[in-house]
PyMOL commands that place a pseudoatom at each C-alpha (Angstrom):
pseudoatom trace, name=CA, resn=MET, resi=1, chain=A, elem=C, hetatm=0, pos=[-9.219, 41.979, 9.530]
pseudoatom trace, name=CA, resn=LEU, resi=2, chain=A, elem=C, hetatm=0, pos=[-8.142, 43.517, 6.244]
pseudoatom trace, name=CA, resn=ARG, resi=3, chain=A, elem=C, hetatm=0, pos=[-10.667, 43.340, 3.403]
pseudoatom trace, name=CA, resn=SER, resi=4, chain=A, elem=C, hetatm=0, pos=[-10.775, 44.681, -0.116]
pseudoatom trace, name=CA, resn=PHE, resi=5, chain=A, elem=C, hetatm=0, pos=[-13.784, 46.544, -1.484]
pseudoatom trace, name=CA, resn=ASN, resi=6, chain=A, elem=C, hetatm=0, pos=[-14.541, 47.014, -5.182]
pseudoatom trace, name=CA, resn=GLY, resi=7, chain=A, elem=C, hetatm=0, pos=[-11.057, 45.767, -6.024]
pseudoatom trace, name=CA, resn=THR, resi=8, chain=A, elem=C, hetatm=0, pos=[-9.221, 48.140, -3.671]
pseudoatom trace, name=CA, resn=ALA, resi=9, chain=A, elem=C, hetatm=0, pos=[-7.305, 46.658, -0.749]
pseudoatom trace, name=CA, resn=PRO, resi=10, chain=A, elem=C, hetatm=0, pos=[-5.927, 48.466, 2.304]
pseudoatom trace, name=CA, resn=ARG, resi=11, chain=A, elem=C, hetatm=0, pos=[-2.248, 49.437, 2.124]
pseudoatom trace, name=CA, resn=VAL, resi=12, chain=A, elem=C, hetatm=0, pos=[-0.456, 48.941, 5.432]
pseudoatom trace, name=CA, resn=ALA, resi=13, chain=A, elem=C, hetatm=0, pos=[3.176, 49.831, 6.120]
pseudoatom trace, name=CA, resn=ASP, resi=14, chain=A, elem=C, hetatm=0, pos=[5.306, 46.977, 7.444]
pseudoatom trace, name=CA, resn=SER, resi=15, chain=A, elem=C, hetatm=0, pos=[5.994, 48.877, 10.680]
pseudoatom trace, name=CA, resn=ALA, resi=16, chain=A, elem=C, hetatm=0, pos=[2.313, 49.671, 11.354]
pseudoatom trace, name=CA, resn=TYR, resi=17, chain=A, elem=C, hetatm=0, pos=[0.301, 47.725, 13.922]
pseudoatom trace, name=CA, resn=VAL, resi=18, chain=A, elem=C, hetatm=0, pos=[-3.253, 46.615, 13.129]
pseudoatom trace, name=CA, resn=ASP, resi=19, chain=A, elem=C, hetatm=0, pos=[-4.950, 44.609, 15.864]
pseudoatom trace, name=CA, resn=ASP, resi=20, chain=A, elem=C, hetatm=0, pos=[-6.529, 41.319, 14.783]
pseudoatom trace, name=CA, resn=THR, resi=21, chain=A, elem=C, hetatm=0, pos=[-9.972, 42.549, 15.872]
pseudoatom trace, name=CA, resn=ALA, resi=22, chain=A, elem=C, hetatm=0, pos=[-9.830, 45.798, 13.881]
pseudoatom trace, name=CA, resn=VAL, resi=23, chain=A, elem=C, hetatm=0, pos=[-11.779, 45.973, 10.608]
pseudoatom trace, name=CA, resn=VAL, resi=24, chain=A, elem=C, hetatm=0, pos=[-9.986, 47.798, 7.786]
pseudoatom trace, name=CA, resn=ILE, resi=25, chain=A, elem=C, hetatm=0, pos=[-11.859, 47.811, 4.491]
pseudoatom trace, name=CA, resn=GLY, resi=26, chain=A, elem=C, hetatm=0, pos=[-11.092, 49.172, 1.029]
pseudoatom trace, name=CA, resn=ASP, resi=27, chain=A, elem=C, hetatm=0, pos=[-9.261, 52.381, 0.242]
pseudoatom trace, name=CA, resn=VAL, resi=28, chain=A, elem=C, hetatm=0, pos=[-7.270, 52.786, 3.450]
pseudoatom trace, name=CA, resn=VAL, resi=29, chain=A, elem=C, hetatm=0, pos=[-3.616, 53.787, 3.813]
pseudoatom trace, name=CA, resn=ILE, resi=30, chain=A, elem=C, hetatm=0, pos=[-1.895, 53.101, 7.135]
pseudoatom trace, name=CA, resn=GLU, resi=31, chain=A, elem=C, hetatm=0, pos=[1.558, 54.646, 7.202]
pseudoatom trace, name=CA, resn=ALA, resi=32, chain=A, elem=C, hetatm=0, pos=[4.736, 53.741, 9.092]
pseudoatom trace, name=CA, resn=ASP, resi=33, chain=A, elem=C, hetatm=0, pos=[4.532, 53.223, 12.868]
pseudoatom trace, name=CA, resn=ALA, resi=34, chain=A, elem=C, hetatm=0, pos=[0.789, 53.974, 12.941]
pseudoatom trace, name=CA, resn=SER, resi=35, chain=A, elem=C, hetatm=0, pos=[-1.405, 51.822, 15.157]
pseudoatom trace, name=CA, resn=ILE, resi=36, chain=A, elem=C, hetatm=0, pos=[-4.986, 50.608, 14.841]
pseudoatom trace, name=CA, resn=TRP, resi=37, chain=A, elem=C, hetatm=0, pos=[-6.328, 49.190, 18.106]
pseudoatom trace, name=CA, resn=PRO, resi=38, chain=A, elem=C, hetatm=0, pos=[-8.980, 46.567, 19.033]
pseudoatom trace, name=CA, resn=ASN, resi=39, chain=A, elem=C, hetatm=0, pos=[-12.452, 46.763, 17.516]
pseudoatom trace, name=CA, resn=THR, resi=40, chain=A, elem=C, hetatm=0, pos=[-11.817, 49.865, 15.416]
pseudoatom trace, name=CA, resn=THR, resi=41, chain=A, elem=C, hetatm=0, pos=[-13.408, 50.244, 11.997]
pseudoatom trace, name=CA, resn=LEU, resi=42, chain=A, elem=C, hetatm=0, pos=[-11.763, 52.039, 9.079]
pseudoatom trace, name=CA, resn=ARG, resi=43, chain=A, elem=C, hetatm=0, pos=[-14.222, 51.782, 6.190]
pseudoatom trace, name=CA, resn=GLY, resi=44, chain=A, elem=C, hetatm=0, pos=[-12.756, 53.115, 2.957]
pseudoatom trace, name=CA, resn=ASP, resi=45, chain=A, elem=C, hetatm=0, pos=[-15.726, 52.535, 0.689]
pseudoatom trace, name=CA, resn=HIS, resi=46, chain=A, elem=C, hetatm=0, pos=[-16.556, 56.190, -0.121]
pseudoatom trace, name=CA, resn=GLY, resi=47, chain=A, elem=C, hetatm=0, pos=[-13.156, 57.834, -0.343]
pseudoatom trace, name=CA, resn=THR, resi=48, chain=A, elem=C, hetatm=0, pos=[-9.650, 57.352, 0.936]
pseudoatom trace, name=CA, resn=ILE, resi=49, chain=A, elem=C, hetatm=0, pos=[-8.819, 57.065, 4.613]
pseudoatom trace, name=CA, resn=VAL, resi=50, chain=A, elem=C, hetatm=0, pos=[-5.231, 57.954, 5.525]
pseudoatom trace, name=CA, resn=VAL, resi=51, chain=A, elem=C, hetatm=0, pos=[-3.690, 57.206, 8.908]
pseudoatom trace, name=CA, resn=GLY, resi=52, chain=A, elem=C, hetatm=0, pos=[-0.394, 59.092, 8.927]
pseudoatom trace, name=CA, resn=GLU, resi=53, chain=A, elem=C, hetatm=0, pos=[2.944, 58.086, 10.380]
pseudoatom trace, name=CA, resn=ARG, resi=54, chain=A, elem=C, hetatm=0, pos=[2.848, 57.461, 14.141]
pseudoatom trace, name=CA, resn=ALA, resi=55, chain=A, elem=C, hetatm=0, pos=[-0.886, 58.254, 14.301]
pseudoatom trace, name=CA, resn=ASN, resi=56, chain=A, elem=C, hetatm=0, pos=[-3.077, 56.008, 16.428]
pseudoatom trace, name=CA, resn=VAL, resi=57, chain=A, elem=C, hetatm=0, pos=[-6.724, 55.024, 16.307]
pseudoatom trace, name=CA, resn=GLN, resi=58, chain=A, elem=C, hetatm=0, pos=[-7.808, 53.621, 19.640]
pseudoatom trace, name=CA, resn=ASP, resi=59, chain=A, elem=C, hetatm=0, pos=[-10.313, 50.951, 20.663]
pseudoatom trace, name=CA, resn=ASN, resi=60, chain=A, elem=C, hetatm=0, pos=[-13.815, 51.084, 19.121]
pseudoatom trace, name=CA, resn=ALA, resi=61, chain=A, elem=C, hetatm=0, pos=[-13.151, 54.226, 17.061]
pseudoatom trace, name=CA, resn=VAL, resi=62, chain=A, elem=C, hetatm=0, pos=[-14.600, 54.666, 13.552]
pseudoatom trace, name=CA, resn=LEU, resi=63, chain=A, elem=C, hetatm=0, pos=[-13.130, 56.434, 10.511]
pseudoatom trace, name=CA, resn=HIS, resi=64, chain=A, elem=C, hetatm=0, pos=[-15.220, 56.725, 7.338]
pseudoatom trace, name=CA, resn=GLU, resi=65, chain=A, elem=C, hetatm=0, pos=[-15.357, 58.647, 4.051]
pseudoatom trace, name=CA, resn=GLU, resi=66, chain=A, elem=C, hetatm=0, pos=[-12.385, 60.973, 3.271]
pseudoatom trace, name=CA, resn=ALA, resi=67, chain=A, elem=C, hetatm=0, pos=[-10.910, 60.823, 6.774]
pseudoatom trace, name=CA, resn=GLU, resi=68, chain=A, elem=C, hetatm=0, pos=[-7.292, 61.892, 7.168]
pseudoatom trace, name=CA, resn=LEU, resi=69, chain=A, elem=C, hetatm=0, pos=[-5.119, 61.671, 10.243]
pseudoatom trace, name=CA, resn=GLU, resi=70, chain=A, elem=C, hetatm=0, pos=[-1.874, 63.517, 9.760]
pseudoatom trace, name=CA, resn=PRO, resi=71, chain=A, elem=C, hetatm=0, pos=[1.320, 62.279, 11.462]
pseudoatom trace, name=CA, resn=ALA, resi=72, chain=A, elem=C, hetatm=0, pos=[1.180, 61.721, 15.231]
pseudoatom trace, name=CA, resn=ALA, resi=73, chain=A, elem=C, hetatm=0, pos=[-2.579, 62.395, 15.464]
pseudoatom trace, name=CA, resn=THR, resi=74, chain=A, elem=C, hetatm=0, pos=[-4.587, 60.492, 18.077]
pseudoatom trace, name=CA, resn=VAL, resi=75, chain=A, elem=C, hetatm=0, pos=[-8.191, 59.342, 17.870]
pseudoatom trace, name=CA, resn=GLY, resi=76, chain=A, elem=C, hetatm=0, pos=[-9.368, 58.250, 21.321]
pseudoatom trace, name=CA, resn=HIS, resi=77, chain=A, elem=C, hetatm=0, pos=[-11.546, 55.323, 22.339]
pseudoatom trace, name=CA, resn=SER, resi=78, chain=A, elem=C, hetatm=0, pos=[-14.960, 55.175, 20.627]
pseudoatom trace, name=CA, resn=ALA, resi=79, chain=A, elem=C, hetatm=0, pos=[-14.454, 58.462, 18.745]
pseudoatom trace, name=CA, resn=ILE, resi=80, chain=A, elem=C, hetatm=0, pos=[-15.722, 59.029, 15.195]
pseudoatom trace, name=CA, resn=VAL, resi=81, chain=A, elem=C, hetatm=0, pos=[-13.960, 60.920, 12.404]
pseudoatom trace, name=CA, resn=HIS, resi=82, chain=A, elem=C, hetatm=0, pos=[-16.230, 61.191, 9.361]
pseudoatom trace, name=CA, resn=ASP, resi=83, chain=A, elem=C, hetatm=0, pos=[-14.974, 62.876, 6.186]
pseudoatom trace, name=CA, resn=ALA, resi=84, chain=A, elem=C, hetatm=0, pos=[-12.710, 65.205, 8.186]
pseudoatom trace, name=CA, resn=THR, resi=85, chain=A, elem=C, hetatm=0, pos=[-9.031, 66.025, 8.736]
pseudoatom trace, name=CA, resn=VAL, resi=86, chain=A, elem=C, hetatm=0, pos=[-7.148, 65.760, 12.010]
pseudoatom trace, name=CA, resn=ALA, resi=87, chain=A, elem=C, hetatm=0, pos=[-3.852, 67.633, 11.709]
pseudoatom trace, name=CA, resn=GLU, resi=88, chain=A, elem=C, hetatm=0, pos=[-0.445, 66.635, 12.998]
pseudoatom trace, name=CA, resn=GLY, resi=89, chain=A, elem=C, hetatm=0, pos=[-0.267, 65.997, 16.717]
pseudoatom trace, name=CA, resn=ALA, resi=90, chain=A, elem=C, hetatm=0, pos=[-3.952, 66.747, 17.334]
pseudoatom trace, name=CA, resn=LEU, resi=91, chain=A, elem=C, hetatm=0, pos=[-6.016, 64.641, 19.727]
pseudoatom trace, name=CA, resn=ILE, resi=92, chain=A, elem=C, hetatm=0, pos=[-9.657, 63.619, 19.398]
pseudoatom trace, name=CA, resn=GLY, resi=93, chain=A, elem=C, hetatm=0, pos=[-10.924, 62.664, 22.869]
pseudoatom trace, name=CA, resn=MET, resi=94, chain=A, elem=C, hetatm=0, pos=[-12.896, 59.585, 23.813]
pseudoatom trace, name=CA, resn=ASN, resi=95, chain=A, elem=C, hetatm=0, pos=[-16.431, 59.445, 22.377]
pseudoatom trace, name=CA, resn=ALA, resi=96, chain=A, elem=C, hetatm=0, pos=[-15.917, 62.691, 20.456]
pseudoatom trace, name=CA, resn=VAL, resi=97, chain=A, elem=C, hetatm=0, pos=[-17.350, 63.114, 16.947]
pseudoatom trace, name=CA, resn=VAL, resi=98, chain=A, elem=C, hetatm=0, pos=[-15.714, 65.083, 14.124]
pseudoatom trace, name=CA, resn=LEU, resi=99, chain=A, elem=C, hetatm=0, pos=[-18.099, 65.578, 11.198]
pseudoatom trace, name=CA, resn=ASP, resi=100, chain=A, elem=C, hetatm=0, pos=[-17.866, 66.174, 7.451]
pseudoatom trace, name=CA, resn=GLY, resi=101, chain=A, elem=C, hetatm=0, pos=[-15.517, 68.852, 6.207]
pseudoatom trace, name=CA, resn=ALA, resi=102, chain=A, elem=C, hetatm=0, pos=[-14.189, 69.720, 9.655]
pseudoatom trace, name=CA, resn=HIS, resi=103, chain=A, elem=C, hetatm=0, pos=[-10.491, 70.402, 10.149]
pseudoatom trace, name=CA, resn=VAL, resi=104, chain=A, elem=C, hetatm=0, pos=[-8.863, 69.994, 13.553]
pseudoatom trace, name=CA, resn=GLY, resi=105, chain=A, elem=C, hetatm=0, pos=[-5.676, 72.073, 13.599]
pseudoatom trace, name=CA, resn=GLU, resi=106, chain=A, elem=C, hetatm=0, pos=[-2.174, 70.981, 14.491]
pseudoatom trace, name=CA, resn=GLY, resi=107, chain=A, elem=C, hetatm=0, pos=[-1.789, 70.164, 18.182]
pseudoatom trace, name=CA, resn=ALA, resi=108, chain=A, elem=C, hetatm=0, pos=[-5.451, 70.936, 18.934]
pseudoatom trace, name=CA, resn=VAL, resi=109, chain=A, elem=C, hetatm=0, pos=[-7.527, 68.899, 21.389]
pseudoatom trace, name=CA, resn=VAL, resi=110, chain=A, elem=C, hetatm=0, pos=[-11.184, 67.973, 21.005]
pseudoatom trace, name=CA, resn=ALA, resi=111, chain=A, elem=C, hetatm=0, pos=[-12.390, 67.128, 24.516]
pseudoatom trace, name=CA, resn=ALA, resi=112, chain=A, elem=C, hetatm=0, pos=[-14.048, 63.805, 25.290]
pseudoatom trace, name=CA, resn=GLY, resi=113, chain=A, elem=C, hetatm=0, pos=[-17.691, 63.614, 24.246]
pseudoatom trace, name=CA, resn=SER, resi=114, chain=A, elem=C, hetatm=0, pos=[-17.555, 66.761, 22.109]
pseudoatom trace, name=CA, resn=VAL, resi=115, chain=A, elem=C, hetatm=0, pos=[-19.099, 67.182, 18.660]
pseudoatom trace, name=CA, resn=VAL, resi=116, chain=A, elem=C, hetatm=0, pos=[-17.224, 69.140, 16.003]
pseudoatom trace, name=CA, resn=THR, resi=117, chain=A, elem=C, hetatm=0, pos=[-19.941, 70.081, 13.520]
pseudoatom trace, name=CA, resn=GLU, resi=118, chain=A, elem=C, hetatm=0, pos=[-19.696, 70.016, 9.734]
pseudoatom trace, name=CA, resn=GLY, resi=119, chain=A, elem=C, hetatm=0, pos=[-17.202, 72.408, 8.173]
pseudoatom trace, name=CA, resn=THR, resi=120, chain=A, elem=C, hetatm=0, pos=[-15.784, 73.642, 11.487]
pseudoatom trace, name=CA, resn=GLU, resi=121, chain=A, elem=C, hetatm=0, pos=[-12.166, 74.826, 11.512]
pseudoatom trace, name=CA, resn=ILE, resi=122, chain=A, elem=C, hetatm=0, pos=[-10.428, 74.268, 14.852]
pseudoatom trace, name=CA, resn=PRO, resi=123, chain=A, elem=C, hetatm=0, pos=[-7.311, 76.478, 15.083]
pseudoatom trace, name=CA, resn=PRO, resi=124, chain=A, elem=C, hetatm=0, pos=[-3.942, 74.930, 15.961]
pseudoatom trace, name=CA, resn=ALA, resi=125, chain=A, elem=C, hetatm=0, pos=[-3.143, 74.364, 19.660]
pseudoatom trace, name=CA, resn=THR, resi=126, chain=A, elem=C, hetatm=0, pos=[-6.747, 75.045, 20.692]
pseudoatom trace, name=CA, resn=LEU, resi=127, chain=A, elem=C, hetatm=0, pos=[-8.889, 73.139, 23.195]
pseudoatom trace, name=CA, resn=VAL, resi=128, chain=A, elem=C, hetatm=0, pos=[-12.521, 72.752, 22.168]
pseudoatom trace, name=CA, resn=ALA, resi=129, chain=A, elem=C, hetatm=0, pos=[-15.322, 71.117, 24.138]
pseudoatom trace, name=CA, resn=GLY, resi=130, chain=A, elem=C, hetatm=0, pos=[-19.083, 70.701, 24.111]
pseudoatom trace, name=CA, resn=THR, resi=131, chain=A, elem=C, hetatm=0, pos=[-21.881, 70.048, 21.684]
pseudoatom trace, name=CA, resn=PRO, resi=132, chain=A, elem=C, hetatm=0, pos=[-21.313, 71.791, 19.431]
pseudoatom trace, name=CA, resn=ALA, resi=133, chain=A, elem=C, hetatm=0, pos=[-17.621, 72.104, 20.261]
pseudoatom trace, name=CA, resn=GLU, resi=134, chain=A, elem=C, hetatm=0, pos=[-16.560, 75.624, 21.224]
pseudoatom trace, name=CA, resn=GLN, resi=135, chain=A, elem=C, hetatm=0, pos=[-13.151, 77.068, 21.968]
pseudoatom trace, name=CA, resn=LYS, resi=136, chain=A, elem=C, hetatm=0, pos=[-12.291, 76.821, 25.667]
pseudoatom trace, name=CA, resn=GLY, resi=137, chain=A, elem=C, hetatm=0, pos=[-8.638, 77.851, 25.616]
pseudoatom trace, name=CA, resn=GLU, resi=138, chain=A, elem=C, hetatm=0, pos=[-5.218, 77.105, 24.293]
pseudoatom trace, name=CA, resn=VAL, resi=139, chain=A, elem=C, hetatm=0, pos=[-3.427, 73.796, 24.575]
pseudoatom trace, name=CA, resn=ASP, resi=140, chain=A, elem=C, hetatm=0, pos=[-0.296, 74.010, 26.685]
pseudoatom trace, name=CA, resn=ASP, resi=141, chain=A, elem=C, hetatm=0, pos=[0.450, 70.380, 27.465]
pseudoatom trace, name=CA, resn=PRO, resi=142, chain=A, elem=C, hetatm=0, pos=[4.022, 69.214, 26.846]
pseudoatom trace, name=CA, resn=GLU, resi=143, chain=A, elem=C, hetatm=0, pos=[2.920, 65.607, 27.417]
pseudoatom trace, name=CA, resn=LEU, resi=144, chain=A, elem=C, hetatm=0, pos=[0.518, 65.737, 24.460]
pseudoatom trace, name=CA, resn=ALA, resi=145, chain=A, elem=C, hetatm=0, pos=[3.415, 65.512, 22.018]
pseudoatom trace, name=CA, resn=ALA, resi=146, chain=A, elem=C, hetatm=0, pos=[4.568, 62.305, 23.732]
pseudoatom trace, name=CA, resn=THR, resi=147, chain=A, elem=C, hetatm=0, pos=[1.259, 60.525, 23.009]
pseudoatom trace, name=CA, resn=ALA, resi=148, chain=A, elem=C, hetatm=0, pos=[2.371, 59.353, 19.569]
pseudoatom trace, name=CA, resn=ASP, resi=149, chain=A, elem=C, hetatm=0, pos=[5.684, 58.036, 20.910]
pseudoatom trace, name=CA, resn=HIS, resi=150, chain=A, elem=C, hetatm=0, pos=[3.859, 56.160, 23.678]
pseudoatom trace, name=CA, resn=TYR, resi=151, chain=A, elem=C, hetatm=0, pos=[1.577, 54.441, 21.166]
pseudoatom trace, name=CA, resn=VAL, resi=152, chain=A, elem=C, hetatm=0, pos=[4.452, 53.558, 18.822]
pseudoatom trace, name=CA, resn=THR, resi=153, chain=A, elem=C, hetatm=0, pos=[6.190, 51.858, 21.763]
pseudoatom trace, name=CA, resn=LEU, resi=154, chain=A, elem=C, hetatm=0, pos=[2.998, 50.132, 22.922]
pseudoatom trace, name=CA, resn=ALA, resi=155, chain=A, elem=C, hetatm=0, pos=[2.228, 48.891, 19.400]
pseudoatom trace, name=CA, resn=THR, resi=156, chain=A, elem=C, hetatm=0, pos=[5.721, 47.419, 19.147]
pseudoatom trace, name=CA, resn=GLN, resi=157, chain=A, elem=C, hetatm=0, pos=[5.161, 45.587, 22.435]
pseudoatom trace, name=CA, resn=TYR, resi=158, chain=A, elem=C, hetatm=0, pos=[1.844, 44.213, 21.183]
pseudoatom trace, name=CA, resn=ALA, resi=159, chain=A, elem=C, hetatm=0, pos=[3.334, 43.139, 17.873]
pseudoatom trace, name=CA, resn=ASP, resi=160, chain=A, elem=C, hetatm=0, pos=[6.231, 41.413, 19.655]
pseudoatom trace, name=CA, resn=THR, resi=161, chain=A, elem=C, hetatm=0, pos=[4.457, 39.810, 22.609]
pseudoatom trace, name=CA, resn=ALA, resi=162, chain=A, elem=C, hetatm=0, pos=[0.701, 39.496, 22.140]
pseudoatom trace, name=CA, resn=GLU, resi=163, chain=A, elem=C, hetatm=0, pos=[-0.434, 36.056, 21.165]
pseudoatom trace, name=CA, resn=ARG, resi=164, chain=A, elem=C, hetatm=0, pos=[-3.886, 34.779, 20.487]
pseudoatom trace, name=CA, resn=ILE, resi=165, chain=A, elem=C, hetatm=0, pos=[-5.201, 32.331, 23.063]
pseudoatom trace, name=CA, resn=ASP, resi=166, chain=A, elem=C, hetatm=0, pos=[-8.225, 30.374, 21.850]
for i in range(1, 166): cmd.bond("trace and resi %d" % i, "trace and resi %d" % (i + 1))
show_as sticks, trace
zoom trace
């Protein structure tokens, strides 16, 4: 569902996929080949939310305030990104939380269930885990870069074949 707020409507690229059950409100930009999956909420009522090219926001995730996902970023199932930046190719694991002013570096991974506290800077290609999230090592996963491509392909399949059955 796309809804305006205070006269500002979401802007969605023609090639982006937004599931019918997602809620996208207000000042939200969804760029080319990005995907927004079932039951996600992108609430752009207190700042702009940007979902970059080929980025994906998976089932039940929430983005609010000045959230920015750079190209090919992934936000896993039920994760929260609140007033934070997730750099290109970074991955936010399932049920992880990234709080105000945090910056997750390019190609970094926030492990499932972790909490990145306010103002934290996660270096590029770094794995962090825990509450609060702490550096556990470097990311050396060639398959991570393929995540965005996988979701672009999957979104195309959904757009082409999924049909509502009432």
